[in-house]
C-alpha positions in Angstrom: 12.5 -7.9 -0.8 14.1 -8.0 -4.2 16.9 -5.8 -3.0 17.7 -8.3 -0.3 17.5 -11.3 -2.5 19.7 -9.7 -5.2 22.4 -9.3 -2.5 22.5 -13.0 -1.9 19.9 -13.5 0.9 17.3 -16.2 0.4 13.7 -15.4 -0.2 12.7 -17.1 3.1 15.3 -15.2 5.1 14.4 -11.8 3.5 10.7 -12.4 4.2 11.4 -13.3 7.8 13.6 -10.2 8.2 11.0 -7.9 6.8 8.2 -9.6 8.8 6.1 -10.4 5.7 4.8 -13.5 4.0 6.8 -15.0 1.1 3.8 -14.7 -1.2 4.1 -10.9 -1.0 7.0 -11.0 -3.6 4.7 -12.5 -6.3 1.6 -10.4 -5.6 0.3 -8.4 -8.5 -2.3 -5.6 -8.1 -5.7 -6.3 -9.5 -6.6 -2.7 -10.4 -3.3 -0.9 -10.8 -4.7 2.1 -12.8 -7.6 2.7 -10.5 -5.5 2.3 -7.4 -2.9 4.7 -8.7 -5.5 7.4 -9.3 -7.1 6.9 -5.9 -3.7 6.9 -4.1 -2.8 10.2 -5.8 -6.1 11.8 -4.7 -5.6 10.4 -1.2 -2.1 11.9 -1.1 -3.3 15.3 -2.3 -6.1 15.4 0.2 -3.9 14.3 3.2 -1.3 16.9 2.3 -4.0 19.6 2.1 -5.6 18.5 5.4 -2.9 16.7 7.4 -5.2 16.1 10.4 -7.6 14.0 8.4 -7.4 10.3 9.0 -8.2 7.5 6.7 -11.9 7.4 7.6 -12.5 11.0 6.9 -10.5 10.8 3.6 -12.7 7.8 2.6 -15.8 9.7 3.3 -14.6 12.7 1.2 -13.6 10.5 -1.7 -16.8 8.4 -1.5 -14.7 5.2 -1.3 -15.2 2.2 0.9 -13.2 2.2 4.2 -11.6 -1.2 3.6 -10.4 -0.3 0.1 -8.9 3.0 1.3 -7.3 1.4 4.3 -5.6 -1.2 2.1 -4.0 1.7 0.0 -3.4 3.8 3.1 -1.2 1.1 4.7 
């Protein structure tokens, strides 16, 4: 969204074009270090086993489904 606003588009128009809420621009992660480690482990596991979905990766990593799905998206 910042790329679009830096080129002269309003925040409202950029959010509408991307199909997201305007509050997304100001969102800050609550656990950036922990999420970065987990997303790296997820990436490694999904590259090693490409047929695995988010639920199986969550089971292998012993992480809650909802937390993993948030990072998976």
